[in-house]
N, C-alpha and C positions, 0 to 999 in steps of 0.2 A: 252576862253580856252588859256592856255599857252602851247606853244610848246616847248619841251625839246629836245635838240640834243642828238644823241646817243653817247656812249662813243668813237666809232671809229672815228667820226667826230671832237670830241673835241681833241682826241689824235693827229689826223692828223693836225689840226690847231695849236696845241701845238708845233709841230715840224716843220711845213712848214714855219711859219712866221719868227722864228729866222733863220732857214736855209737860207731863202732868204736873211735876213739881213747879214748873215755871207758871202754869196756868193757876195753881193753887197760891201762888205767890211766896212759896217756901224756900227753904235754903236746902241746896243739894250738896254743898260743900261745907267745910268748917268756917265758911265766911259768916259774918254776923248779919249780912244785909241779903235782901231778896235778889235773885238772879236777874239779869237784864235780858233784853230782847237780843242783844249781840250775843250773849252767851248761848242762848238756845239756837240761834241761827248758825253759829259756829258748830255746834253738835250736829245739827241736820246736815249741813254742808259737808263736814268731815266724815260723817257716817257712811255716805255713799248710797243712801236709801234710794230706790227706785221710786218713780212717781206714783205707780199704782199702789205700792206699800205705804207710802206716806199719806195717800188719800184714805186708805183703810184706817191708819192710825188716827188721823183727824176725824173720821167718821165715828170711830168707837169713842172718841173723847168729847163728841158734840154734846151729849147729854150730861157731861160731868160738870161744867160751870154752872154754879148755882146762884152765887153772888154777882153783883154788878162789876165789881173789880175783876172777878174770874172771867166773865163774859168779854170784858174789854181786853184782857190779855190774850184770851183765845183768838178773838178777832184781830188782834194786832199781828200775832204770830202767823195766823192763817193768811192775812193779806200780805205780809212780808214774804212768805213763801210763794204766793202767786207772783208777786213782783220780781222775785229772784228766779222764776220759772221752775220751781221745785215741784209745783203742782200743775 
């Protein structure tokens, strides 16, 4: 029997992995430069993730940023999500 993930889990993973990549300042595509705030906001917007699921994603990632730059990127995307009413 094949197990199929529900759409909420798929959407959560679709947002969580790129968000973690953005916070860490890494590259998600073949680009040579780190991804921008607009890039991650586009992923969040297009994913259709529900507010409560996005809150869970941010809650799970809250302890991940360790360096000053990572904390700044986390706060930037969190504030932008609040401004855009995604949270």
